[in-house]
C-alpha positions as CSV (number, residue, x, y, z in Angstrom):
1,M,-51.3,-73.6,-42.9
2,S,-49.3,-70.8,-44.5
3,G,-46.8,-68.7,-42.6
4,A,-49.2,-65.7,-42.9
5,D,-52.0,-67.8,-41.5
6,R,-49.8,-69.0,-38.6
7,R,-48.8,-65.4,-37.8
8,E,-52.5,-64.3,-37.8
9,S,-53.4,-67.2,-35.6
10,A,-50.6,-66.4,-33.2
11,R,-51.6,-62.7,-33.0
12,S,-55.2,-63.6,-32.2
13,A,-54.2,-65.6,-29.1
14,F,-52.5,-64.1,-26.1
15,P,-48.8,-65.2,-26.2
16,W,-48.2,-66.2,-22.6
17,L,-44.7,-67.6,-23.2
18,L,-43.7,-64.4,-24.8
19,L,-45.1,-62.3,-21.9
20,V,-43.1,-64.4,-19.4
21,G,-40.0,-64.0,-21.6
22,I,-40.4,-60.3,-22.0
23,S,-41.0,-59.9,-18.2
24,L,-37.8,-61.8,-17.3
25,V,-35.9,-59.8,-20.0
26,A,-37.1,-56.6,-18.5
27,L,-35.9,-57.5,-15.1
28,N,-32.4,-57.3,-16.5
29,F,-32.7,-54.1,-18.5
30,R,-32.5,-51.6,-15.6
31,G,-31.2,-53.6,-12.6
32,P,-27.6,-53.8,-13.9
33,L,-27.5,-50.1,-14.3
34,V,-28.5,-49.2,-10.7
35,T,-26.9,-52.2,-8.9
36,I,-23.7,-50.2,-8.3
37,S,-25.4,-47.2,-6.7
38,P,-25.8,-48.8,-3.2
39,V,-22.1,-49.8,-3.1
40,I,-20.6,-46.8,-4.9
41,G,-18.7,-45.9,-1.8
42,D,-17.1,-49.4,-1.6
43,I,-16.2,-49.1,-5.3
44,E,-14.5,-45.7,-4.8
45,Q,-12.5,-47.1,-1.9
46,S,-11.6,-50.4,-3.6
47,L,-10.6,-48.8,-7.0
48,G,-9.1,-45.6,-5.5
49,I,-11.2,-43.3,-7.7
50,T,-12.9,-40.0,-6.9
51,P,-16.7,-39.5,-6.4
52,T,-16.8,-37.7,-9.8
53,T,-15.2,-40.6,-11.6
54,A,-17.4,-43.0,-9.8
55,G,-20.4,-41.0,-10.9
56,L,-19.6,-41.6,-14.5
57,L,-20.3,-45.3,-13.9
58,T,-23.9,-44.5,-13.3
59,S,-24.4,-41.9,-16.0
60,L,-22.3,-43.6,-18.8
61,P,-24.9,-46.3,-19.6
62,V,-27.5,-43.6,-20.4
63,L,-25.2,-42.1,-22.9
64,C,-24.6,-45.5,-24.3
65,F,-28.3,-45.9,-24.8
66,A,-28.3,-42.9,-27.1
67,L,-25.0,-43.6,-29.0
68,G,-25.7,-47.4,-29.2
69,T,-29.0,-47.2,-31.1
70,P,-27.3,-47.5,-34.5
71,V,-25.6,-50.7,-33.3
72,A,-29.0,-51.8,-32.1
73,A,-30.7,-51.2,-35.5
74,W,-27.9,-52.9,-37.3
75,T,-28.0,-55.9,-35.0
76,I,-31.8,-56.3,-35.4
77,R,-31.5,-56.2,-39.2
78,L,-28.7,-58.6,-39.3
79,T,-29.9,-61.2,-36.8
80,G,-33.7,-60.8,-36.5
81,A,-35.6,-59.6,-33.5
82,E,-35.6,-62.8,-31.4
83,R,-31.8,-63.3,-31.7
84,A,-31.2,-59.6,-31.0
85,V,-33.0,-59.9,-27.6
86,A,-30.7,-62.9,-26.8
87,I,-27.7,-60.9,-27.9
88,A,-28.8,-58.1,-25.6
89,L,-29.0,-60.5,-22.6
90,I,-25.7,-62.2,-23.4
91,G,-24.0,-58.8,-23.7
92,T,-25.5,-57.6,-20.4
93,L,-24.2,-60.8,-18.8
94,I,-20.7,-60.4,-20.2
95,G,-20.6,-56.7,-19.2
96,T,-21.8,-57.6,-15.6
97,I,-18.9,-60.1,-15.3
98,I,-16.3,-57.7,-16.7
99,R,-17.5,-54.8,-14.5
100,S,-16.9,-56.9,-11.4
101,G,-13.3,-57.6,-12.4
102,G,-11.9,-55.4,-9.6
103,T,-10.0,-52.7,-11.7
104,T,-11.0,-49.3,-12.9
105,T,-10.6,-50.3,-16.5
106,A,-12.8,-53.4,-16.0
107,A,-15.4,-51.3,-14.3
108,F,-15.7,-48.8,-17.2
109,V,-15.4,-51.4,-20.0
110,G,-18.0,-53.5,-18.4
111,T,-20.3,-50.5,-18.0
112,I,-20.0,-49.6,-21.6
113,V,-20.7,-53.2,-22.7
114,I,-23.8,-53.2,-20.5
115,G,-25.0,-49.9,-21.9
116,I,-24.7,-51.0,-25.5
117,A,-26.3,-54.4,-24.9
118,I,-29.3,-52.9,-23.1
119,A,-29.5,-50.3,-25.9
120,I,-30.1,-53.2,-28.3
121,G,-32.8,-54.5,-26.0
122,N,-34.5,-51.1,-25.6
123,V,-34.9,-50.9,-29.4
124,V,-35.9,-54.5,-30.2
125,V,-38.5,-55.2,-27.5
126,P,-41.1,-52.8,-29.1
127,V,-40.4,-54.6,-32.4
128,V,-41.3,-57.9,-30.8
129,I,-44.4,-56.5,-29.1
130,R,-45.7,-54.9,-32.3
131,R,-45.3,-58.1,-34.3
132,D,-46.2,-60.8,-31.9
133,V,-48.8,-59.4,-29.5
134,P,-52.4,-58.9,-30.4
135,P,-52.9,-55.1,-31.0
136,A,-55.6,-54.8,-28.3
137,R,-53.1,-56.1,-25.7
138,A,-49.9,-54.4,-26.9
139,Q,-50.1,-51.5,-24.5
140,L,-50.8,-53.9,-21.6
141,V,-47.7,-55.9,-22.5
142,T,-45.7,-52.7,-22.8
143,G,-46.9,-51.8,-19.3
144,V,-45.8,-55.1,-17.9
145,Y,-42.4,-54.6,-19.6
146,S,-42.0,-51.2,-18.0
147,A,-43.2,-52.4,-14.6
148,M,-40.8,-55.3,-14.6
149,M,-37.9,-53.0,-15.4
150,N,-38.8,-51.0,-12.3
151,V,-39.1,-54.2,-10.2
152,G,-35.6,-55.2,-11.4
153,S,-34.3,-51.8,-10.2
154,M,-35.9,-52.0,-6.8
155,L,-34.8,-55.6,-6.3
156,T,-31.1,-54.9,-7.0
157,I,-31.1,-51.6,-5.1
158,A,-32.6,-53.3,-2.0
159,A,-30.4,-56.4,-2.0
160,T,-27.0,-55.4,-3.3
161,A,-25.8,-53.5,-0.2
162,P,-26.6,-56.4,2.2
163,L,-25.0,-58.8,-0.2
164,A,-21.9,-56.7,-0.4
165,E,-21.5,-56.8,3.4
166,Q,-21.3,-60.5,3.2
167,I,-19.5,-61.3,0.0
168,G,-18.0,-57.9,-1.2
169,W,-19.1,-55.5,-3.8
170,Q,-17.6,-57.4,-6.8
171,W,-19.6,-60.6,-6.1
172,A,-22.6,-58.6,-5.0
173,T,-22.8,-57.0,-8.4
174,A,-21.9,-60.1,-10.4
175,V,-24.4,-62.4,-8.7
176,W,-27.3,-60.7,-10.6
177,G,-26.0,-62.5,-13.6
178,V,-28.1,-65.4,-12.4
179,L,-31.3,-63.5,-13.3
180,I,-29.9,-63.0,-16.8
181,L,-29.3,-66.7,-17.2
182,V,-32.9,-67.4,-16.1
183,A,-34.1,-64.9,-18.7
184,L,-31.9,-66.5,-21.4
185,A,-33.2,-69.9,-20.6
186,V,-36.8,-68.9,-21.0
187,W,-36.1,-66.7,-24.1
188,G,-34.3,-69.7,-25.6
189,V,-37.5,-71.7,-25.5
190,H,-39.3,-68.9,-27.4
191,L,-36.3,-68.6,-29.8
192,R,-36.3,-72.3,-30.6
193,R,-40.0,-72.2,-31.4
194,T,-39.4,-69.4,-33.8
195,V,-36.5,-70.9,-35.7
196,A,-38.2,-74.3,-35.9
197,E,-40.4,-73.0,-38.7
198,S,-39.5,-74.1,-42.2
199,R,-37.6,-71.7,-44.5
200,E,-40.6,-71.6,-46.8
201,A,-43.0,-70.7,-44.0
202,R,-40.7,-68.0,-42.7
203,A,-40.3,-66.5,-46.2
204,A,-44.1,-66.5,-46.7
205,E,-44.6,-64.9,-43.3
206,A,-42.0,-62.2,-44.0
207,L,-43.7,-61.4,-47.3
208,A,-47.0,-61.0,-45.6
209,V,-45.8,-58.9,-42.8
210,T,-43.1,-56.7,-44.4
211,G,-43.2,-57.2,-48.1
212,S,-40.0,-59.3,-48.5
213,M,-37.7,-61.6,-46.6
214,Q,-34.8,-59.2,-47.2
215,A,-36.7,-56.5,-45.3
216,V,-36.1,-58.6,-42.2
217,T,-32.6,-59.9,-42.8
218,G,-30.8,-57.2,-44.7
219,P,-30.8,-53.9,-46.5
220,T,-33.6,-53.4,-49.1
221,G,-35.2,-50.8,-51.2
222,V,-38.4,-49.1,-50.2
223,I,-41.2,-51.5,-49.4
224,P,-44.5,-50.5,-51.0
225,G,-46.6,-48.6,-48.5
226,E,-43.8,-48.5,-45.9
227,R,-43.0,-45.1,-44.3
228,S,-39.5,-44.0,-43.4
229,A,-39.3,-43.0,-39.8
230,W,-36.9,-40.2,-40.7
231,R,-39.6,-38.5,-42.7
232,N,-42.5,-39.3,-40.4
233,S,-43.4,-36.2,-38.3
234,M,-44.7,-38.6,-35.6
235,T,-41.2,-39.8,-35.0
236,W,-40.0,-36.4,-34.0
237,L,-43.0,-35.6,-31.9
238,L,-42.4,-38.9,-29.9
239,A,-38.6,-38.3,-29.8
240,A,-39.2,-34.9,-28.3
241,A,-41.7,-36.3,-25.8
242,F,-39.3,-39.1,-24.8
243,A,-36.6,-36.5,-24.3
244,T,-38.8,-34.6,-21.8
245,Q,-39.8,-37.9,-20.1
246,S,-36.2,-39.1,-19.8
247,F,-34.8,-35.7,-18.8
248,S,-37.3,-35.5,-16.0
249,Y,-36.9,-39.1,-14.8
250,Y,-33.1,-39.3,-14.7
251,G,-32.7,-35.8,-13.3
252,L,-35.1,-36.4,-10.5
253,S,-33.7,-39.9,-9.8
254,A,-30.3,-38.3,-9.3
255,W,-31.3,-35.4,-7.1
256,L,-34.5,-36.2,-5.2
257,P,-32.6,-37.6,-2.2
258,S,-30.5,-34.4,-2.0
259,L,-33.5,-32.2,-2.4
260,Y,-35.4,-33.9,0.4
261,G,-32.3,-33.8,2.6
262,D,-31.8,-30.1,2.1
263,E,-35.5,-29.0,2.1
264,H,-37.0,-31.3,4.7
265,G,-34.0,-32.2,6.9
266,L,-34.1,-35.9,6.2
267,D,-31.0,-37.9,6.8
268,A,-29.5,-40.0,3.9
269,I,-31.4,-43.1,4.8
270,A,-34.7,-41.4,5.2
271,A,-34.3,-39.4,2.0
272,G,-33.4,-42.5,0.1
273,N,-36.4,-44.3,1.4
274,V,-38.8,-41.5,0.4
275,S,-37.1,-41.2,-3.0
276,S,-37.6,-45.0,-3.5
277,L,-41.4,-44.2,-3.6
278,F,-40.7,-42.5,-6.9
279,Q,-39.5,-45.8,-8.3
280,L,-42.1,-48.0,-6.6
281,A,-45.0,-45.9,-7.8
282,A,-43.8,-46.4,-11.4
283,V,-45.1,-50.0,-11.2
284,V,-48.6,-48.6,-10.6
285,G,-48.3,-46.2,-13.5
286,A,-46.9,-48.8,-15.9
287,L,-49.7,-51.3,-15.2
288,G,-52.5,-48.8,-14.7
289,V,-52.1,-46.5,-17.7
290,P,-52.9,-49.3,-20.3
291,F,-56.4,-49.4,-18.9
292,L,-56.8,-45.8,-20.1
293,G,-56.0,-46.9,-23.6
294,R,-59.6,-46.9,-24.8
295,A,-60.4,-43.6,-23.1
296,R,-62.0,-40.9,-25.3
297,P,-61.1,-38.4,-26.4
298,V,-57.8,-39.8,-27.5
299,W,-55.7,-37.1,-25.8
300,L,-57.2,-38.0,-22.3
301,Q,-54.7,-40.8,-21.5
302,P,-51.5,-38.7,-22.2
303,A,-53.1,-35.7,-20.6
304,I,-53.7,-37.5,-17.4
305,V,-50.1,-38.8,-17.3
306,G,-48.8,-35.3,-18.2
307,V,-50.8,-33.6,-15.4
308,L,-49.5,-36.2,-12.9
309,W,-46.0,-35.6,-14.1
310,M,-46.3,-31.9,-13.7
311,S,-47.7,-32.4,-10.1
312,L,-44.3,-33.4,-8.8
313,P,-42.2,-30.2,-9.6
314,L,-45.2,-27.9,-9.2
315,G,-46.3,-29.5,-5.9
316,L,-42.8,-29.3,-4.5
317,L,-42.7,-25.6,-5.4
318,L,-46.2,-24.6,-4.2
319,A,-47.0,-27.1,-1.4
320,P,-43.6,-28.7,-0.4
321,D,-45.0,-30.1,2.9
322,A,-47.0,-32.7,0.9
323,Y,-43.8,-34.0,-0.7
324,L,-44.8,-37.7,-0.1
325,L,-47.9,-37.2,-2.2
326,W,-46.0,-35.5,-5.0
327,T,-43.4,-38.2,-5.0
328,V,-46.1,-40.8,-5.5
329,T,-48.0,-39.0,-8.2
330,G,-44.8,-38.2,-10.1
331,G,-43.7,-41.8,-9.8
332,V,-47.0,-43.0,-11.2
333,A,-46.5,-40.6,-14.1
334,Q,-42.9,-41.6,-14.9
335,G,-43.9,-45.3,-15.1
336,G,-47.0,-44.4,-17.2
337,G,-45.2,-41.9,-19.4
338,F,-42.7,-44.6,-20.6
339,V,-45.7,-46.8,-21.6
340,V,-47.5,-44.0,-23.4
341,I,-44.5,-43.3,-25.6
342,I,-43.3,-46.9,-26.3
343,A,-46.8,-48.1,-26.9
344,S,-47.3,-45.2,-29.4
345,V,-44.2,-46.4,-31.3
346,V,-45.7,-49.9,-31.4
347,R,-49.1,-48.6,-32.5
348,F,-48.0,-46.0,-35.1
349,T,-45.8,-48.5,-37.1
350,R,-46.7,-51.3,-39.4
351,T,-43.6,-53.3,-40.2
352,D,-40.5,-54.5,-38.3
353,R,-38.3,-52.0,-40.1
354,E,-40.6,-49.1,-39.3
355,T,-40.7,-50.1,-35.7
356,T,-36.9,-50.5,-35.5
357,Q,-36.3,-47.1,-37.1
358,M,-38.8,-45.2,-35.0
359,S,-37.8,-47.0,-31.8
360,A,-34.1,-46.2,-32.4
361,L,-34.7,-42.6,-33.3
362,V,-37.1,-41.9,-30.4
363,Q,-34.9,-43.5,-27.8
364,A,-31.6,-42.1,-29.2
365,G,-32.8,-38.5,-28.8
366,G,-34.4,-39.1,-25.5
367,Y,-31.5,-40.8,-23.8
368,L,-29.0,-38.2,-25.3
369,L,-30.9,-35.4,-23.5
370,A,-31.4,-37.6,-20.4
371,A,-27.6,-37.9,-20.0
372,T,-27.4,-34.1,-19.5
373,A,-30.2,-34.0,-16.8
374,P,-28.1,-34.8,-13.7
375,P,-25.3,-32.3,-14.4
376,V,-27.7,-29.6,-15.7
377,L,-30.0,-29.8,-12.6
378,G,-26.9,-30.0,-10.4
379,A,-25.4,-26.9,-12.0
380,L,-28.6,-25.0,-11.6
381,H,-28.7,-25.9,-7.9
382,E,-25.1,-25.0,-7.4
383,S,-25.4,-21.6,-9.1
384,T,-28.5,-20.6,-7.3
385,G,-28.0,-22.3,-3.9
386,A,-31.6,-23.5,-4.0
387,W,-33.8,-26.1,-5.6
388,T,-36.3,-23.7,-7.2
389,A,-34.4,-23.4,-10.6
390,P,-34.0,-27.2,-11.0
391,L,-37.6,-27.8,-10.2
392,L,-38.7,-25.1,-12.7
393,A,-36.5,-26.9,-15.3
394,V,-38.3,-30.2,-14.6
395,L,-41.6,-28.4,-14.7
396,V,-40.8,-27.1,-18.2
397,A,-39.9,-30.6,-19.3
398,T,-43.0,-32.3,-17.9
399,S,-45.2,-29.5,-19.4
400,G,-43.5,-30.4,-22.7
401,F,-44.4,-34.0,-22.2
402,L,-48.1,-33.1,-21.7
403,V,-48.2,-31.0,-24.9
404,L,-46.2,-33.3,-27.1
405,T,-47.9,-36.6,-26.2
406,S,-51.4,-35.1,-26.4
407,T,-50.6,-33.5,-29.8
408,A,-49.2,-36.9,-31.1
409,A,-52.4,-38.7,-30.0
410,I,-54.7,-36.1,-31.7
411,R,-52.7,-36.1,-34.9
412,A,-52.7,-39.9,-35.0
413,A,-56.4,-40.0,-34.6
414,R,-56.9,-37.5,-37.4
415,T,-54.7,-39.3,-39.8
416,G,-55.7,-42.8,-38.8
417,A,-52.2,-43.7,-37.7
418,A,-53.5,-45.1,-34.5
419,D,-55.9,-47.6,-36.0
C-alpha cells in the first residue's frame, strides 16, 4: 500500500489514539498558565514582589502566545507536526520546573518558556487535526481539544491552593509536571508510529498531501494550487474574529470576580465561585457546538454562539440580577467560540503549510489584542468608577465576533472554501 493510500485509510477511520493524545496534550496547554493564580499571594510574599509585578506573571504568557507564533511556525517546518507537539510539551515541562525555582528571575524566565512552548502547541494542533482526523469529525475533535484545555484549567485552579498549604507554592505549581509526563508518554506512542514508516512511504505521502516532501520539512517555492494565508482574506476575517473572542475571554476572566463583588456584594470566595461557572460552562460549549456543524444555513452555528456571547455583557447591563444565567450563557459561548474559529482554520485550509500559516496569523493577532484586555477594561473601570464602560467594550467585541464569524461562514459557502 502506498503512503497516500495509508493516509487515506487512516483518515477514513476515527484515530482514537490521536484523540487520547490530543486530549492529554490539551490538559497541559492552559493549566500551567492559571496554576499560579490561586497562590499569587504566596508568590508575592515569598519573592518580595508587588501585586503589579506578580500580575505580569499571569498576563505575560498571553503576550508570548502572540509573539511566539513565528517560532511556532519555524519549529513546525523544521521538525514536522508530531515532533513540534512533543517539543511544546517538553518546553512546558522545563518552564514549569524553572518557574518553581524560588526566585523572581526564575519565575519570569519559566513563565516566558511556558508561553513560547504553548504558543507552538496552539499553532500545531490544528495542523495535526486537519491532516489526521476525518473531515466530518474534525470539529468534534477540536471541541474535545478545547474542552480539555478548560478541564485542565479547572483542575489546577481547584487543587493548587490546597496543595500549597501542604507542600508550599513551589512544589504545588511544579507537581503539575506529572500531567505533562503522562501526555508525553502517550504522544510518544503516536510519534513512534509515525516515524516507523519508511522514507519512501513518507515521501510519497507528503507528495500526495502537500505537493513535495520539502513542503513539510523546509522552505519551498509555491506549491501548485496552494494559497498563501497572507493573501487569503479568510485569514484576516478569522484573525479579527479570534481577536474579539480572545479580548472578551481574557478581559472577563480577569475582572468578573471584581465586578460581581462590587455590583452584587459577593465576598472574594463567592465571587470566585460564581466566576468559575464561566470556565465550567465552556466545556459544554466546546463539546456542544460541533453538533451544530451541519446546521443550515451555514451562518446559524456562529450566529448562535455570537448571540450567546453578547448575552453576557448585555444581560449584566440590562438585567444584572440574573447574573448567574448570563455567566453560564457567556461561558458556553466562549468555549464554543474557540471551536468555531479553530475548526474554521482546519476546514478552510488544504495543506500543512496553509494550516500552519493561517493558524499562526489568526492566533498571533488574537492573542496580541487579548494581552491588552485586562488593562484596558481595568482602565475603563478606574476612569469611570463603574462597570458600564468595560461591559460596553466587551459588548462591542462580542458583537464583532457575531458579525465576523457569520460573514466568514457565508463567504466560505459561496466560494466553496468550506467543502
